[in-house]
N, C-alpha and C positions, 0 to 999 in steps of 0.2 A: 180844552181851552175853546170856547164858542166861536173866537174869530183868531185868523192866522196871526202869527207872531209879527207879520211884516207890517200889518194894518194897525199894530198897537199905537197909541199915542207916543211920541219920542220921549216925553217926561217919564212914563213907565217904563219903556226900555232903557232908559238910564238908571232908574231906581233898580231894576234888574241887574245891570252891569255892576251897581255899586255895592250889591249885597252878595252876590255869588262869585266866586273865584273864578278868574276867567279862565284857569285851565279846566275849571269843571265845565265851563260852557262849551270848551273846545271838545272836552271827551265826549259829549253828548250831542254832537253837531248833526250825527245821521238821524237825529229824531225826524226830521221833515226838511224839505227843500228851504222852507222860510228860515228855520231855526240855523240851517247852515248859512244861509246869507245874513242872518243877524251876527252870527261868530265870525263872519268873513268881512264885516262893514267897517274898514279903517276910521272912517270918521266918526261913528258911534264910540270907537275903541279909545280915540284921541280925546273925545268930550267927556269921557268918564273919567272918575277919580281912581281908575285902577291902575295897577301897574301891573307887570308881568312876572309877577312873583311865582318862583316854583318853576319858571322856563329857562333858569341859569343854575348849573350845577357848580359844584367846588372849582377851585384852581389849580392848574397843573403849572409850574412855571411861570406863573404870573398871567397866565391868560385864562379867562373865563370861557368855556364852552359854551355856545348859544343853542339851545336844544327846541326841537319840536315848531320851529318858526315858520316852516315852509308847508304846513299841512293843506293850507287852501288850495295850492298850486297843484297838487297831486293829480287829482281829477275834475276838479272844477274849472280849471283854466284860468283861476284867478290869481292876481298877484299876491305874494306872501303878505301878511300883516305886518311884518317886521323885515327889514332889508338888514342882515347882519353887518353889512359895510357902514352902516350909520351915516349916510350920504349926508345929511343935514349936519354933521360935523365939518364934512368937507367944504361944505356952503359956507359954514361959518370962518373960514380961512385955514383951518389945519388939512393943509393940502399935501402933508408929507406922513398921512396916515396916523393910526393912534394904537395904544396897547391898553389892554384892560387889566387893570391893577386889582379891583374887586369887585364882588358884585354882592347886593344885600336887597332884599324884600323887593326884587325887580329893577331894582338901580343899579346903574354901572357906574364905577370911577375908572375914568381914561386916563391915561397919560398920551396927550394930544402933541403933534409936532407942527410947528409953523415953518414956513418957508422965507418970508419976507415980513419983517427981519427973523432969521433963524432962531428958534426958541423953542420951550416946553411949557405947555399950560396942564394943569390937571383940572378935570373936567368931570362934573356929576351929571349924568344924565338919565332920562327916563325914556325907553326905546318905545313905549306904549303912545306915549303922548309926544314925542319928539322935543320936549322941553329939556334944555340943558343950561347949567350954572358953573361958570368959571370960578374956581379958588382962590381968592387973593393969595398972591406970593408971600412966602414966609421963608426965611433962612433955612428953617428945618425939613422945609418940603423938599427934600431930594432923596436920589437912590438909595443912599447909605443907611437911610431910616427906614422903618415900616410904616406904609401908608394904608389906612384901612377905613371901609365905609361902614354907618350906622343908620339903618331904616327901618319903620316899623309900618307896613301897609295899612294897619289899623290907623295910624296917625299919618295921613298921606301929604300934610303941609308942611312938614319939616325933615331935614335928615342932619347927619351930623358925620364928620371926618375925623379921624385921630391919625396923629403921627406919633408913632413911639420912637423917641429919641434913643439911639444907642451910642454906645462908648466904644469904637471900634479898636481902641487901644487896649480895652479891657474885656475881650472876647465877648462883645454884644451885649455888656451891661446896660439895664435900662435906666437912664437917667433923668428921665422927663416925658412928659405927654404934651403935645400941642392938640387942642380940641378946637373945631369950626363948627359953628351952630349957624344952620342956613337962617334961622329967625333973627339972630343979632349980626349975621354976616362979618364977623370978626373971629379971629383966632384968639385963643386963651392959653396962657403958657402956664403948665403945672408942674412943679418938681414932683417926682416920682415918691408916691406914698407907699409903696412897696419895701421890703427889706431890700439892703444893700446885696449886691451881686444876684440878683433877681436877672436873668437871662433869657433871651427869646432867640431861636433861629428864625429866619426868614422864611424857611420853609413850613415851620409850625404856624405862622402868623396867617398862612394860607387856610388853616384849620380854625380861624377866629369865629366867634359866634356873637351878634348882638341879639339881646335879649332883654325884654323889660326895661328899656331905656338903659342898659349897661353891657359894656364890652367884655367879653371873656376871652382869654387867651392862655394857651397851654405854654409852660416854660420848659426850660432845658432839664428841668428835675420832675418833669411830669406833673407839676401841681397845676393849678389853674389860676390866675390872676384878674380879677375883675376892676373895673373903674365905671364909674357914672358919667353921664354927659356934662355934669357940673364939675367934674374933677374934685368932687368933696368926698366920695365914699371908695376907698381902695380896700380891697380884700384879698386874701389868700386862701384858696380851697384846697385842702389836703386831698390826695389822691387815695381813692379807695383801693387801688389795685397797682401792681409794679408799675405797669405800663398802660397808657392809654392810646388807641389808634386815633380816635377821633372823638368831637363833641358836638353835640346838637341838642335841638329842644323839639318837645311834643307837649302840648298842653302847657304852655309857660312853664314848663319844668326842664331843668338842665338834666340832659343824659349824657353818658358816655360810653363809649364801645371798646371792648379789649379783645385781642385775639391772642390765646395762649397757644405759642407754637411748638411749647415741648411738653404739652399734655399727652399722657399715654395712648390716650383713644383718638388722638389726632387733633386736628387745629380745633380748638373751643372758643367760640364766640361768646361774651358775656355783654350783656346790656345793663348798665347801673343807672339810676336816677337819684337825685337830691331833691327831695318834695318839699323842703322846707329850709329856713336858714340855719338849722342846727349843725350843717355840715356832716350830718349822718348820711352815708349812701346806702340804698337799698337794691339789691339784687334783683332784677325784673325778670330777666331771660337768660336763658343759655341755650346753646344749641351746637352740636357737631357739625363743622364745615362740611367734612367729608360725606356724612349723611344725608346732608343738605343738598348737596351738588349731586 
C-alpha cells in the first residue's frame, strides 16, 4: 500500500469496514501501528454498518458471554471498543441493570430493568454502534415463554424477535409463536404449524439458530423444527443420529454435532450437514476426542 492506512479517505475506510468482518480486522491489527489505530477507532466502528458478529458466544443459563472486547487496552493503553456494561442502556433509564437473553449476528437481546416506575423492557441493541430498540410490550413477552433473536449481518437493516409460546400445564408444549419484525414494528401472532406435542426445553432454545431467514430449534425428541420470519413455512427435520449436542451453520448449510459417549474407542464426535431441502443428512467428519485432546 503506497500510503498509510490512517491517511486514506474516510469513505474508503468505511468501505473497508463494510466489506471485511470486524474480527478479521482485529486479528491482523499487528500489521502496523496505523492499522492498529484503525481497528481501535470507536468513531469509525460506530459509523460503519458492521456489527460485532462473532464476538459473542453461546448462552449459559441465559447469559451471553462477551468475548475479546478489551483487546485495544492490553498494550496500547486505549479504551476498549465496547464496554460490556453497555452504559448507554443505563443512560436510557435502565438503572437497575440488564440480563442478556440471546445474541445473534452481533446483536444482543436484553431484558432491562427500570426503577421509576419499576418495570421490565426487552431491548435489542448493537454494541458496535450503541443503537438500541425497545420491543413493544405483548402479553406473551414473559419469562415463562422462550424469547429469541434473529439477525443476519448481511442484511443489517432489520432484525426479528421470536416468542415461542409454551403451555406450562402440558410439559412445555408449543402452542404458538409471536414474531416481531423491525421493519413493521409490530408483533404478529401465529398458531403453531408444528405437530401437536412438539415440546422444547428452555435450555435447548439456548442452542437455537437463525439462518437464511429461518429460526431453527431442537425439540425434546431431538428433531429440529423451523419457522420463517413470516410465520408461513413450518417444518420438522428428522434427526440423523439418536442425539444431537448442538446445531450451527457453515456456508449457509445446517450442521449438527453429536458426541457418542458410549463408543468402544472413546468419545466419538460426528459432524453432519444438511446440504439441501431433501432432508437427507451427510456425515462430513468424525474424530475421536481422546486422540484429539
